[in-house]
ROMARPA-311183 format. One record per residue: residue number from 0; x, y, z of N, C-alpha, C in turn. Coordinates in Angstrom, 2 decimals. Layout:
BEGIN
    k     n_c1     n_c2     n_c3    ca_c1    ca_c2    ca_c3     c_c1     c_c2     c_c3
  NUM        X        Y        Z        X        Y        Z        X        Y        Z
...
***
This chain:
BEGIN
    k     n_c1     n_c2     n_c3    ca_c1    ca_c2    ca_c3     c_c1     c_c2     c_c3
    0    34.69   -86.66   -37.82    35.83   -85.86   -37.36    36.12   -84.71   -38.32
    1    35.72   -84.89   -39.61    36.06   -83.88   -40.60    35.38   -82.55   -40.32
    2    34.06   -82.60   -40.03    33.32   -81.36   -39.81    33.82   -80.58   -38.62
    3    34.00   -81.23   -37.43    34.54   -80.47   -36.30    35.92   -79.89   -36.58
    4    36.77   -80.66   -37.29    38.10   -80.15   -37.60    38.03   -78.95   -38.51
    5    37.15   -79.01   -39.51    36.99   -77.88   -40.42    36.47   -76.66   -39.68
    6    35.49   -76.89   -38.78    34.93   -75.79   -38.02    35.99   -75.14   -37.13
    7    36.82   -75.96   -36.49    37.88   -75.42   -35.64    38.87   -74.60   -36.46
    8    39.19   -75.07   -37.66    40.11   -74.32   -38.52    39.51   -72.99   -38.92
    9    38.21   -72.98   -39.24    37.55   -71.73   -39.61    37.53   -70.74   -38.46
   10    37.34   -71.25   -37.24    37.33   -70.38   -36.07    38.70   -69.74   -35.88
   11    39.77   -70.48   -36.12    41.11   -69.95   -35.95    41.45   -68.91   -37.01
   12    41.00   -69.13   -38.24    41.37   -68.24   -39.33    40.44   -67.03   -39.43
   13    39.27   -67.09   -38.80    38.27   -66.03   -38.94    38.79   -64.64   -38.53
   14    39.49   -64.48   -37.39    39.96   -63.14   -37.02    40.88   -62.52   -38.07
   15    41.83   -63.30   -38.58    42.76   -62.77   -39.59    42.02   -62.42   -40.87
   16    41.08   -63.27   -41.28    40.31   -63.00   -42.49    39.47   -61.74   -42.32
   17    38.89   -61.56   -41.13    38.10   -60.36   -40.87    38.95   -59.10   -40.98
   18    40.14   -59.11   -40.39    41.01   -57.94   -40.44    41.36   -57.58   -41.89
   19    41.71   -58.59   -42.68    42.09   -58.35   -44.07    40.92   -57.76   -44.86
   20    39.73   -58.36   -44.69    38.57   -57.87   -45.43    38.19   -56.45   -44.99
   21    38.19   -56.21   -43.68    37.80   -54.88   -43.19    38.79   -53.82   -43.67
   22    40.06   -54.17   -43.73    41.07   -53.21   -44.18    40.86   -52.81   -45.63
   23    40.28   -53.71   -46.43    40.06   -53.37   -47.84    39.03   -52.26   -48.01
   24    38.26   -51.98   -46.96    37.26   -50.92   -47.08    37.88   -49.57   -47.40
   25    39.05   -49.26   -46.81    39.71   -48.00   -47.10    40.31   -48.01   -48.50
   26    40.75   -49.18   -48.96    41.28   -49.28   -50.32    40.16   -49.10   -51.34
   27    39.00   -49.69   -51.05    37.85   -49.55   -51.94    37.44   -48.09   -52.07
   28    37.58   -47.33   -50.98    37.24   -45.90   -51.04    38.09   -45.18   -52.08
   29    39.37   -45.58   -52.22    40.24   -44.96   -53.22    39.76   -45.28   -54.63
   30    39.11   -46.44   -54.79    38.60   -46.81   -56.11    37.24   -46.17   -56.39
   31    36.37   -46.11   -55.36    34.99   -45.72   -55.60    34.68   -44.24   -55.50
   32    35.26   -43.55   -54.52    34.88   -42.15   -54.28    35.13   -41.20   -55.45
   33    36.18   -41.41   -56.26    36.35   -40.48   -57.39    35.23   -40.57   -58.43
   34    34.42   -41.62   -58.39    33.44   -41.85   -59.45    32.00   -41.81   -58.96
   35    31.78   -41.63   -57.65    30.42   -41.60   -57.12    30.42   -40.85   -55.80
   36    29.35   -40.10   -55.54    29.20   -39.42   -54.26    29.02   -40.47   -53.17
   37    29.47   -40.20   -51.95    29.51   -41.24   -50.91    28.16   -41.83   -50.55
   38    27.15   -41.01   -50.30    25.85   -41.54   -49.89    25.15   -42.25   -51.06
   39    25.36   -41.76   -52.28    24.79   -42.44   -53.45    25.45   -43.81   -53.64
   40    26.77   -43.86   -53.44    27.48   -45.14   -53.53    26.92   -46.12   -52.49
   41    26.74   -45.66   -51.26    26.23   -46.53   -50.20    24.80   -46.97   -50.49
   42    24.00   -46.10   -51.09    22.63   -46.48   -51.45    22.63   -47.65   -52.41
   43    23.43   -47.56   -53.47    23.52   -48.67   -54.44    24.11   -49.90   -53.78
   44    25.12   -49.71   -52.93    25.73   -50.84   -52.22    24.71   -51.58   -51.37
   45    23.89   -50.85   -50.63    22.89   -51.50   -49.78    21.82   -52.20   -50.62
   46    21.41   -51.56   -51.72    20.42   -52.19   -52.60    20.94   -53.51   -53.17
   47    22.18   -53.51   -53.65    22.76   -54.72   -54.22    22.94   -55.80   -53.15
   48    23.30   -55.41   -51.93    23.45   -56.38   -50.85    22.11   -57.05   -50.54
   49    21.04   -56.27   -50.49    19.71   -56.83   -50.27    19.32   -57.79   -51.40
   50    19.68   -57.42   -52.63    19.37   -58.27   -53.78    20.12   -59.59   -53.73
   51    21.31   -59.61   -53.14    22.08   -60.84   -53.00    21.55   -61.68   -51.84
   52    21.20   -61.04   -50.74    20.77   -61.77   -49.54    19.39   -62.40   -49.71
   53    18.48   -61.72   -50.41    17.09   -62.21   -50.49    16.99   -63.61   -51.09
   54    17.62   -63.90   -52.23    17.54   -65.29   -52.76    18.13   -66.31   -51.79
   55    19.21   -65.95   -51.09    19.79   -66.88   -50.11    18.80   -67.19   -49.01
   56    18.09   -66.17   -48.56    17.10   -66.35   -47.49    15.95   -67.23   -47.97
   57    15.44   -66.95   -49.16    14.30   -67.71   -49.68    14.69   -69.16   -49.97
   58    15.87   -69.36   -50.55    16.31   -70.72   -50.89    16.51   -71.57   -49.65
   59    17.08   -70.97   -48.60    17.38   -71.73   -47.37    16.23   -71.72   -46.38
   60    15.15   -71.01   -46.69    14.03   -70.86   -45.74    14.54   -70.41   -44.38
   61    15.40   -69.40   -44.41    16.01   -68.91   -43.17    14.96   -68.30   -42.26
   62    15.16   -68.48   -40.96    14.19   -68.01   -39.97    14.33   -66.50   -39.76
   63    13.19   -65.83   -39.69    13.18   -64.40   -39.42    13.10   -64.17   -37.91
   64    13.73   -63.11   -37.41    13.64   -62.82   -35.97    12.24   -62.37   -35.58
   65    11.92   -62.52   -34.30    10.62   -62.05   -33.84    10.57   -60.52   -33.87
   66     9.39   -59.98   -33.59     9.20   -58.54   -33.73    10.13   -57.74   -32.82
   67    10.31   -58.21   -31.60    11.19   -57.49   -30.66    12.62   -57.46   -31.18
   68    13.15   -58.63   -31.54    14.53   -58.69   -32.02    14.70   -57.92   -33.33
   69    13.68   -57.96   -34.19    13.77   -57.22   -35.45    13.90   -55.73   -35.19
   70    13.14   -55.23   -34.22    13.24   -53.81   -33.88    14.61   -53.44   -33.34
   71    15.17   -54.31   -32.50    16.50   -54.06   -31.96    17.57   -54.13   -33.05
   72    17.39   -55.04   -34.01    18.34   -55.15   -35.12    18.27   -53.92   -36.02
   73    17.10   -53.32   -36.14    16.98   -52.08   -36.91    17.85   -50.99   -36.28
   74    17.79   -50.89   -34.95    18.59   -49.87   -34.26    20.09   -50.12   -34.45
   75    20.53   -51.36   -34.17    21.96   -51.66   -34.30    22.41   -51.55   -35.75
   76    21.56   -51.94   -36.69    21.93   -51.88   -38.10    22.13   -50.47   -38.60
   77    21.25   -49.56   -38.20    21.39   -48.16   -38.61    22.70   -47.59   -38.07
   78    23.04   -47.97   -36.84    24.29   -47.48   -36.25    25.51   -48.07   -36.96
   79    25.53   -49.41   -37.14    26.71   -50.10   -37.68    26.91   -49.80   -39.16
   80    25.83   -49.74   -39.92    25.97   -49.58   -41.37    25.79   -48.12   -41.82
   81    24.65   -47.54   -41.53    24.41   -46.16   -41.98    25.30   -45.18   -41.23
   82    25.37   -45.30   -39.91    26.15   -44.36   -39.12    27.64   -44.47   -39.36
   83    28.16   -45.68   -39.29    29.61   -45.87   -39.46    30.06   -45.58   -40.89
   84    29.45   -46.26   -41.86    29.89   -46.09   -43.25    29.61   -44.68   -43.75
   85    28.43   -44.15   -43.42    28.12   -42.79   -43.86    29.10   -41.78   -43.29
   86    29.46   -41.94   -42.02    30.41   -41.01   -41.40    31.79   -41.08   -42.02
   87    32.31   -42.30   -42.19    33.66   -42.46   -42.73    33.74   -41.97   -44.18
   88    32.81   -42.39   -45.02    32.88   -42.03   -46.44    32.67   -40.54   -46.65
   89    31.76   -39.93   -45.90    31.53   -38.49   -46.07    32.71   -37.69   -45.54
   90    33.33   -38.15   -44.46    34.51   -37.45   -43.92    35.65   -37.46   -44.93
   91    35.90   -38.61   -45.54    36.95   -38.70   -46.55    36.61   -37.86   -47.78
   92    35.33   -37.84   -48.13    34.89   -37.08   -49.31    35.16   -35.58   -49.15
   93    35.01   -35.03   -47.93    35.19   -33.59   -47.75    36.62   -33.25   -47.31
   94    37.54   -34.21   -47.42    38.94   -33.89   -47.25    39.68   -34.55   -46.11
   95    38.99   -35.29   -45.25    39.69   -35.96   -44.15    40.64   -37.01   -44.71
   96    41.96   -36.93   -44.41    42.88   -37.98   -44.86    42.44   -39.35   -44.35
   97    42.52   -40.35   -45.21    42.04   -41.68   -44.84    42.76   -42.20   -43.60
   98    44.05   -41.90   -43.47    44.81   -42.38   -42.33    44.33   -41.77   -41.02
   99    44.00   -40.48   -41.05    43.50   -39.83   -39.84    42.12   -40.36   -39.48
  100    41.28   -40.57   -40.49    39.96   -41.15   -40.25    40.10   -42.55   -39.65
  101    41.05   -43.32   -40.18    41.27   -44.66   -39.65    41.72   -44.61   -38.19
  102    42.56   -43.64   -37.86    43.04   -43.51   -36.49    41.88   -43.21   -35.54
  103    41.00   -42.30   -35.93    39.87   -41.93   -35.08    38.92   -43.11   -34.90
  104    38.55   -43.74   -36.02    37.61   -44.86   -35.96    38.19   -46.02   -35.18
  105    39.50   -46.21   -35.26    40.11   -47.35   -34.59    40.45   -47.07   -33.13
  106    39.85   -46.02   -32.57    39.80   -45.89   -31.12    38.75   -46.82   -30.54
  107    38.05   -47.53   -31.41    36.95   -48.40   -30.99    37.30   -49.36   -29.86
  108    38.47   -50.03   -29.86    38.76   -50.96   -28.76    38.74   -50.29   -27.39
  109    39.29   -49.07   -27.31    39.29   -48.36   -26.03    37.87   -48.01   -25.61
  110    37.06   -47.50   -26.55    35.68   -47.12   -26.24    34.87   -48.36   -25.86
  111    35.07   -49.47   -26.59    34.36   -50.71   -26.28    34.70   -51.20   -24.88
  112    35.97   -51.10   -24.51    36.37   -51.53   -23.17    35.63   -50.74   -22.09
  113    35.28   -49.49   -22.40    34.53   -48.69   -21.46    33.14   -49.23   -21.20
  114    32.61   -50.04   -22.14    31.29   -50.65   -21.97    31.37   -52.03   -21.31
  115    32.56   -52.43   -20.89    32.74   -53.80   -20.39    31.86   -54.11   -19.18
  116    31.70   -53.14   -18.29    30.85   -53.37   -17.11    29.41   -53.59   -17.51
  117    28.92   -52.80   -18.47    27.55   -52.96   -18.95    27.33   -54.34   -19.56
  118    28.38   -54.89   -20.19    28.29   -56.21   -20.80    28.65   -57.33   -19.82
  119    28.91   -56.97   -18.57    29.32   -57.94   -17.55    30.60   -58.67   -17.94
  120    31.50   -57.93   -18.57    32.80   -58.48   -18.96    33.90   -57.78   -18.17
  121    34.93   -58.52   -17.84    36.04   -57.97   -17.08    37.23   -57.75   -18.00
  122    37.80   -56.55   -17.93    39.00   -56.23   -18.70    40.17   -56.19   -17.73
  123    41.13   -57.09   -17.91    42.25   -57.19   -16.98    43.24   -56.06   -17.19
  124    44.15   -55.90   -16.23    45.21   -54.89   -16.34    46.05   -55.16   -17.58
  125    46.36   -56.44   -17.84    47.15   -56.79   -19.02    46.43   -56.37   -20.30
  126    45.12   -56.57   -20.34    44.37   -56.19   -21.53    44.32   -54.68   -21.71
  127    44.15   -53.94   -20.61    44.18   -52.47   -20.71    45.54   -52.00   -21.24
  128    46.60   -52.62   -20.75    47.94   -52.26   -21.24    48.05   -52.57   -22.73
  129    47.51   -53.72   -23.15    47.54   -54.08   -24.56    46.74   -53.10   -25.41
  130    45.59   -52.63   -24.90    44.78   -51.66   -25.64    45.54   -50.35   -25.84
  131    46.17   -49.86   -24.78    46.93   -48.62   -24.89    48.14   -48.80   -25.81
  132    48.83   -49.94   -25.67    49.98   -50.22   -26.52    49.55   -50.31   -27.98
  133    48.44   -50.99   -28.24    47.95   -51.11   -29.61    47.58   -49.76   -30.20
  134    46.97   -48.89   -29.38    46.63   -47.55   -29.85    47.89   -46.78   -30.24
  135    48.94   -46.90   -29.41    50.20   -46.24   -29.74    50.77   -46.74   -31.05
  136    50.69   -48.06   -31.28    51.18   -48.61   -32.54    50.40   -48.10   -33.73
  137    49.08   -48.01   -33.59    48.24   -47.49   -34.68    48.62   -46.05   -35.01
  138    48.87   -45.24   -33.97    49.27   -43.85   -34.19    50.59   -43.78   -34.94
  139    51.52   -44.70   -34.63    52.79   -44.73   -35.34    52.58   -45.09   -36.81
  140    51.66   -46.02   -37.06    51.43   -46.48   -38.42    50.87   -45.36   -39.29
  141    49.90   -44.60   -38.76    49.25   -43.58   -39.59    49.96   -42.24   -39.52
  142    51.07   -42.15   -38.76    51.77   -40.87   -38.62    52.22   -40.33   -39.97
  143    52.63   -41.22   -40.89    53.11   -40.75   -42.18    51.98   -40.24   -43.06
  144    50.72   -40.57   -42.68    49.57   -40.06   -43.41    49.11   -38.71   -42.86
  145    49.50   -38.41   -41.62    48.87   -37.29   -40.92    49.25   -35.95   -41.54
  146    48.25   -35.17   -41.80    48.43   -33.82   -42.33    47.25   -32.99   -41.91
  147    47.45   -31.72   -41.72    46.34   -30.85   -41.34    45.48   -30.49   -42.55
  148    45.97   -30.77   -43.77    45.19   -30.45   -44.97    43.91   -31.28   -44.98
  149    42.78   -30.63   -45.19    41.52   -31.33   -45.28    40.81   -31.52   -43.96
  150    41.51   -31.23   -42.85    40.88   -31.37   -41.56    39.93   -30.19   -41.32
  151    38.74   -30.49   -40.84    37.77   -29.46   -40.51    36.89   -29.99   -39.39
  152    36.16   -29.09   -38.77    35.26   -29.55   -37.71    34.22   -30.52   -38.25
  153    33.78   -30.30   -39.50    32.77   -31.18   -40.08    33.32   -32.59   -40.30
  154    34.54   -32.68   -40.88    35.12   -34.00   -41.13    35.47   -34.69   -39.82
  155    35.93   -33.92   -38.83    36.23   -34.50   -37.52    34.97   -35.02   -36.86
  156    33.89   -34.24   -36.94    32.63   -34.66   -36.33    32.09   -35.93   -37.00
  157    32.22   -36.02   -38.32    31.74   -37.21   -39.04    32.54   -38.45   -38.63
  158    33.85   -38.30   -38.46    34.68   -39.44   -38.07    34.36   -39.89   -36.64
  159    34.17   -38.94   -35.74    33.79   -39.29   -34.36    32.41   -39.94   -34.34
  160    31.50   -39.42   -35.16    30.18   -40.04   -35.26    30.28   -41.49   -35.71
  161    31.15   -41.74   -36.69    31.34   -43.11   -37.17    31.88   -44.01   -36.07
  162    32.85   -43.50   -35.30    33.41   -44.25   -34.19    32.34   -44.62   -33.17
  163    31.56   -43.65   -32.75    30.52   -43.90   -31.74    29.43   -44.82   -32.29
  164    29.09   -44.64   -33.57    28.02   -45.43   -34.17    28.37   -46.92   -34.19
  165    29.55   -47.27   -34.68    29.88   -48.69   -34.79    30.14   -49.30   -33.41
  166    30.69   -48.50   -32.48    30.95   -49.02   -31.14    29.64   -49.28   -30.41
  167    28.77   -48.28   -30.35    27.50   -48.44   -29.66    26.65   -49.50   -30.36
  168    26.67   -49.52   -31.70    25.87   -50.48   -32.43    26.25   -51.92   -32.15
  169    27.55   -52.21   -32.16    28.00   -53.59   -31.93    27.79   -54.00   -30.46
  170    28.07   -53.07   -29.53    27.86   -53.39   -28.12    26.37   -53.58   -27.82
  171    25.54   -52.72   -28.37    24.08   -52.82   -28.19    23.57   -54.16   -28.72
  172    24.06   -54.56   -29.89    23.61   -55.82   -30.48    24.07   -57.02   -29.65
  173    25.31   -57.00   -29.19    25.80   -58.11   -28.37    25.02   -58.21   -27.07
  174    24.61   -57.08   -26.52    23.88   -57.06   -25.26    22.45   -57.55   -25.42
  175    21.77   -57.12   -26.47    20.33   -57.33   -26.58    19.91   -58.38   -27.60
  176    20.71   -58.59   -28.66    20.32   -59.58   -29.69    21.56   -60.40   -30.04
  177    22.02   -61.16   -29.10    23.26   -61.91   -29.30    23.11   -63.02   -30.32
  178    21.90   -63.55   -30.49    21.69   -64.70   -31.37    20.58   -64.41   -32.38
  179    20.89   -64.57   -33.66    19.90   -64.42   -34.72    20.48   -65.00   -35.99
  180    19.63   -65.33   -36.94    20.10   -65.82   -38.23    20.78   -64.67   -38.96
  181    22.05   -64.85   -39.31    22.82   -63.77   -39.90    22.22   -63.29   -41.23
  182    21.60   -64.21   -41.97    21.06   -63.82   -43.27    19.86   -62.89   -43.13
  183    18.87   -63.29   -42.35    17.67   -62.46   -42.20    17.95   -61.24   -41.33
  184    18.75   -61.42   -40.28    19.07   -60.28   -39.42    19.82   -59.20   -40.16
  185    20.80   -59.60   -40.98    21.56   -58.62   -41.76    20.69   -57.97   -42.82
  186    19.77   -58.73   -43.40    18.83   -58.17   -44.38    18.02   -57.05   -43.76
  187    17.51   -57.28   -42.55    16.74   -56.24   -41.84    17.60   -55.02   -41.59
  188    18.85   -55.24   -41.20    19.73   -54.12   -40.89    20.04   -53.27   -42.12
  189    20.29   -53.92   -43.25    20.59   -53.16   -44.46    19.34   -52.46   -44.99
  190    18.18   -53.09   -44.85    16.95   -52.43   -45.28    16.70   -51.16   -44.47
  191    16.93   -51.24   -43.15    16.77   -50.06   -42.30    17.79   -48.99   -42.65
  192    19.03   -49.39   -42.90    20.08   -48.44   -43.26    19.78   -47.77   -44.59
  193    19.25   -48.55   -45.54    18.88   -47.98   -46.84    17.80   -46.92   -46.66
  194    16.84   -47.17   -45.76    15.77   -46.20   -45.52    16.30   -44.89   -44.95
  195    17.48   -44.94   -44.32    18.10   -43.72   -43.78    18.99   -43.04   -44.82
  196    19.82   -43.84   -45.50    20.83   -43.28   -46.42    20.22   -42.78   -47.72
  197    19.28   -43.52   -48.30    18.74   -43.15   -49.61    18.10   -41.76   -49.63
  198    17.25   -41.41   -48.66    16.70   -40.04   -48.69    17.78   -38.96   -48.54
  199    18.79   -39.24   -47.73    19.88   -38.26   -47.57    20.65   -38.09   -48.87
  200    20.89   -39.22   -49.58    21.59   -39.13   -50.86    20.77   -38.33   -51.87
  201    19.46   -38.56   -51.91    18.59   -37.83   -52.83    18.55   -36.35   -52.50
  202    18.60   -36.02   -51.22    18.48   -34.63   -50.77    19.80   -33.86   -50.91
  203    20.92   -34.51   -50.60    22.20   -33.80   -50.49    23.11   -33.92   -51.71
  204    22.90   -34.93   -52.54    23.84   -35.21   -53.63    23.14   -35.20   -54.98
  205    23.81   -34.65   -55.97    23.27   -34.67   -57.33    24.32   -35.04   -58.37
  206    25.51   -35.50   -57.89    26.56   -35.90   -58.83    26.19   -37.22   -59.50
  207    26.33   -37.31   -60.82    26.03   -38.58   -61.51    27.14   -39.60   -61.31
  208    26.78   -40.87   -61.40    27.77   -41.94   -61.35    28.61   -41.91   -62.63
  209    29.91   -42.07   -62.47    30.81   -42.18   -63.62    31.18   -43.66   -63.77
  210    30.33   -44.38   -64.50    30.49   -45.84   -64.57    31.74   -46.23   -65.32
  211    32.42   -47.22   -64.77    33.64   -47.74   -65.36    34.10   -48.94   -64.55
  212    35.20   -49.51   -64.97    35.69   -50.73   -64.33    35.99   -50.57   -62.86
  213    36.60   -49.44   -62.47    36.98   -49.27   -61.07    35.75   -49.11   -60.18
  214    34.74   -48.38   -60.64    33.53   -48.21   -59.84    32.78   -49.53   -59.71
  215    32.69   -50.29   -60.79    32.01   -51.59   -60.74    32.75   -52.53   -59.80
  216    34.08   -52.54   -59.87    34.86   -53.37   -58.96    34.62   -52.94   -57.51
  217    34.63   -51.63   -57.25    34.43   -51.14   -55.89    33.06   -51.56   -55.35
  218    32.03   -51.49   -56.18    30.70   -51.90   -55.74    30.63   -53.40   -55.49
  219    31.18   -54.19   -56.41    31.14   -55.65   -56.26    31.89   -56.09   -55.01
  220    33.07   -55.53   -54.80    33.85   -55.90   -53.62    33.15   -55.45   -52.33
  221    32.56   -54.26   -52.37    31.87   -53.74   -51.20    30.69   -54.63   -50.81
  222    29.99   -55.15   -51.80    28.82   -55.98   -51.52    29.23   -57.35   -50.99
  223    30.05   -58.06   -51.75    30.34   -59.45   -51.41    31.39   -59.59   -50.30
  224    32.47   -58.84   -50.38    33.55   -59.00   -49.41    33.30   -58.24   -48.12
  225    32.70   -57.06   -48.22    32.53   -56.20   -47.04    31.14   -56.31   -46.43
  226    30.11   -55.96   -47.20    28.76   -55.93   -46.64    28.25   -57.31   -46.22
  227    28.74   -58.36   -46.86    28.32   -59.71   -46.49    29.45   -60.45   -45.76
  228    30.60   -60.59   -46.40    31.69   -61.37   -45.81    32.20   -60.81   -44.50
  229    32.65   -59.56   -44.51    33.24   -58.97   -43.31    32.21   -58.79   -42.20
  230    30.99   -58.40   -42.55    29.95   -58.19   -41.53    29.55   -59.51   -40.89
  231    29.40   -60.57   -41.69    29.08   -61.88   -41.12    30.18   -62.33   -40.17
  232    31.44   -62.12   -40.57    32.56   -62.50   -39.72    32.56   -61.70   -38.42
  233    32.32   -60.39   -38.51    32.34   -59.56   -37.32    31.26   -59.99   -36.33
  234    30.03   -60.18   -36.81    28.95   -60.59   -35.92    29.23   -61.97   -35.33
  235    29.80   -62.88   -36.16    30.14   -64.20   -35.65    31.19   -64.15   -34.56
  236    32.20   -63.29   -34.74    33.26   -63.14   -33.74    32.70   -62.56   -32.44
  237    31.81   -61.59   -32.54    31.22   -61.01   -31.33    30.39   -62.05   -30.58
  238    29.76   -62.96   -31.31    29.00   -64.01   -30.64    29.90   -64.94   -29.83
  239    31.07   -65.24   -30.37    31.93   -66.25   -29.77    32.90   -65.70   -28.73
  240    33.14   -64.38   -28.73    34.16   -63.84   -27.84    33.71   -62.59   -27.12
  241    34.51   -62.18   -26.13    34.24   -60.96   -25.39    34.38   -59.76   -26.33
  242    33.56   -58.73   -26.10    33.52   -57.58   -27.00    34.87   -56.87   -27.07
  243    35.56   -56.73   -25.93    36.83   -56.03   -25.92    37.88   -56.77   -26.75
  244    37.90   -58.11   -26.64    38.87   -58.90   -27.39    38.61   -58.80   -28.89
  245    37.34   -58.85   -29.27    37.01   -58.76   -30.69    37.32   -57.36   -31.21
  246    36.95   -56.33   -30.44    37.19   -54.96   -30.88    38.67   -54.67   -31.06
  247    39.51   -55.34   -30.27    40.96   -55.09   -30.38    41.48   -55.43   -31.77
  248    40.78   -56.30   -32.51    41.21   -56.64   -33.86    41.22   -55.42   -34.78
  249    40.39   -54.43   -34.46    40.33   -53.24   -35.31    41.65   -52.47   -35.28
  250    42.47   -52.67   -34.24    43.78   -52.04   -34.22    44.67   -52.55   -35.35
  251    44.41   -53.76   -35.83    45.23   -54.33   -36.89    44.83   -53.84   -38.28
  252    43.70   -53.15   -38.36    43.20   -52.72   -39.67    44.11   -51.67   -40.32
  253    44.49   -50.57   -39.61    45.37   -49.59   -40.28    46.70   -50.17   -40.76
  254    47.41   -50.99   -39.95    48.64   -51.59   -40.49    48.39   -52.44   -41.73
  255    47.30   -53.19   -41.72    46.98   -54.03   -42.87    46.65   -53.15   -44.08
  256    45.95   -52.05   -43.84    45.62   -51.13   -44.93    46.88   -50.52   -45.53
  257    47.84   -50.15   -44.67    49.10   -49.58   -45.14    49.83   -50.57   -46.05
  258    49.85   -51.84   -45.65    50.52   -52.85   -46.47    49.83   -53.01   -47.82
  259    48.50   -52.97   -47.82    47.76   -53.09   -49.08    48.05   -51.92   -50.01
  260    48.05   -50.70   -49.44    48.32   -49.52   -50.26    49.75   -49.58   -50.81
  261    50.65   -50.10   -50.00    52.05   -50.27   -50.44    52.11   -51.21   -51.65
  262    51.40   -52.35   -51.55    51.45   -53.34   -52.61    50.70   -52.88   -53.86
  263    49.57   -52.19   -53.68    48.74   -51.82   -54.83    49.15   -50.51   -55.47
  264    49.60   -49.55   -54.65    49.86   -48.21   -55.18    51.31   -47.77   -55.01
  265    52.14   -48.64   -54.42    53.55   -48.31   -54.29    53.88   -47.26   -53.26
  266    52.94   -46.98   -52.32    53.19   -45.98   -51.28    53.83   -46.67   -50.08
  267    55.16   -46.62   -50.01    55.89   -47.32   -48.94    55.58   -46.71   -47.58
  268    55.37   -47.55   -46.55    55.00   -47.04   -45.23    56.15   -46.41   -44.46
  269    57.39   -46.80   -44.71    58.51   -46.24   -43.95    58.82   -47.07   -42.71
  270    60.02   -46.88   -42.18    60.47   -47.73   -41.06    59.68   -47.44   -39.79
  271    59.27   -46.17   -39.57    58.53   -45.83   -38.34    57.18   -46.55   -38.32
  272    56.52   -46.60   -39.47    55.24   -47.31   -39.56    55.44   -48.81   -39.38
  273    56.54   -49.35   -39.89    56.81   -50.78   -39.73    56.97   -51.15   -38.26
  274    57.68   -50.28   -37.52    57.80   -50.52   -36.08    56.43   -50.45   -35.42
  275    55.62   -49.47   -35.84    54.28   -49.34   -35.30    53.43   -50.58   -35.52
  276    53.60   -51.23   -36.67    52.87   -52.46   -36.93    53.23   -53.53   -35.90
  277    54.54   -53.62   -35.59    54.96   -54.59   -34.59    54.41   -54.27   -33.22
  278    54.41   -52.99   -32.84    53.86   -52.59   -31.55    52.37   -52.90   -31.48
  279    51.66   -52.62   -32.56    50.23   -52.91   -32.60    49.96   -54.40   -32.43
  280    50.74   -55.22   -33.11    50.56   -56.67   -33.02    50.78   -57.17   -31.59
  281    51.78   -56.63   -30.90    52.03   -57.02   -29.51    50.86   -56.62   -28.62
  282    50.34   -55.39   -28.84    49.21   -54.92   -28.04    47.98   -55.78   -28.22
  283    47.67   -56.12   -29.47    46.50   -56.98   -29.74    46.71   -58.36   -29.14
  284    47.93   -58.89   -29.21    48.22   -60.22   -28.64    47.97   -60.21   -27.13
  285    48.30   -59.12   -26.45    48.07   -59.05   -25.01    46.57   -59.04   -24.69
  286    45.78   -58.39   -25.54    44.34   -58.37   -25.32    43.70   -59.72   -25.65
  287    44.17   -60.34   -26.73    43.58   -61.60   -27.18    43.95   -62.78   -26.30
  288    45.09   -62.71   -25.62    45.56   -63.85   -24.85    44.57   -64.21   -23.75
  289    44.24   -65.49   -23.67    43.31   -65.95   -22.66    44.03   -66.25   -21.37
***
């Protein structure tokens, strides 16, 4: 009875844990970007993630996907990791406010719902209402961040690219490679993403790393909590639930990020953002409700 009970508890807590971990990605950017160029940071992050995953794979004798699935995982991995992370980090680097980038990227639930027919999933009227309500709440939350300073066509294009990359990547993977060993499958995805990001970093960036405690912390957290922990949770959630319901969790990321920035940096969100958090929570609850 112990194992099933533990598994059920993990299933219940997984969505909340995923939201908290994913939200830390924007906080990590505040720690890492001042000390390393974005693509160079991602190159080292992917290398370290591969170095952590490989011993786990060898020790557990984890099964590798067949050639067809491996090829499909390469496609989804480049979209989810190289496309999404590269777009977000580069957009913030050239001046896009983190809150505005978060707002654009967190249109994902609406875009994912548009793929529902392709996934043979039905989105009810209640869920559509919840998606729109959640989007409104997210806009309220990031309103205090919104500024035209730093906005450009390049940063906007990078943020939209990140949105499309992670949405198409996750939907594509759920459709074509729903089941695979997370350790070997994720290893393939990061190796493919490294093959894309590393040449771009070498070609476009020449800033040296400014090594220190904050950069080391940002890299360590990015590898263990984000590249492994959050990604494993996200893929696991997509396996167990409808894509639209899982994607709706991304609406909770900006409110969670605001709370973290408040606690860590003393930047109070304000009453309007607090109301937005409540609206977002109601919207997500309507989508998640079975």
